N, C-alpha and C positions, 0 to 999 in steps of 0.2 A: 357368873355371879361376881367373881373376882374383878373382872373388868368393869362391871357396873359400879362396884364399891370404889375402885380406884378413881374412876371419873367423877363420881359424886363427891368424894372426899378429898380429891386432889392429893393423893398419897405420893410421897417422894419415892424416887427410884432407889434400888438397892443392888449391890453386886453379889449378895449372898444367894446361893441356890439352896433353898430350904428342903425341897422334895425331889426324889429321884424318879417319880413316875410321870412328871409333867414335861420332861425334856423334849424339846421340839414342838410343843403345842403352841398354838397361836396365842394363848393367854399366859404362858409361862412367866413372863416378866411381871404381869399384874398379880399372878398368884404369889410370887415372891414379895411384891410390895405389900400385899394383904398380910402375909405371914410376918414380915418385918414390923408391921404396925401392931401385931399381937391380935389381929382379928380372927385369924384361923390358926389352929394348932396341928392340923392334919386329920386324917381319917382313920388312923390305926393306932390308937393309944395302947400301951404307953410309949411305943417306939416313935410314933409321929414322924415317920420319914416318908410318908406317902400323902398325897393330896386327893387321889381318886378323881381326876379331872373329868372323867366320863360319867360319873355318877350324877343322878339328879340331886338337887338340893331340897331337903325337906323343910317344912315350915319351922320346925324346931331349930334346925341348923341356921336357917335364915334369921330367926329371932336372935339366936346366939351371936351371929355375925354382927347384926345391927346393934345389939346391946354393947358388945365389945367396941364397936366402931364409935359409938356415941358417948361412951363413958368418958368422964373428965375428972 
């Protein structure tokens, strides 16, 4: 999902590592781009230090991602 959003929205790169559980995954750089853009906040509120990259994305989560991505 993160990679899809980065490609669709042409999100800029970031050097910030937002989450500890995505280290070494194929999509880590794109997960960080989505977080830097404010589209995701993590999967474990209130800590929000994990992304849970192996979890499925629900319709509700997808809707929240798209709303945050398209807000202006």
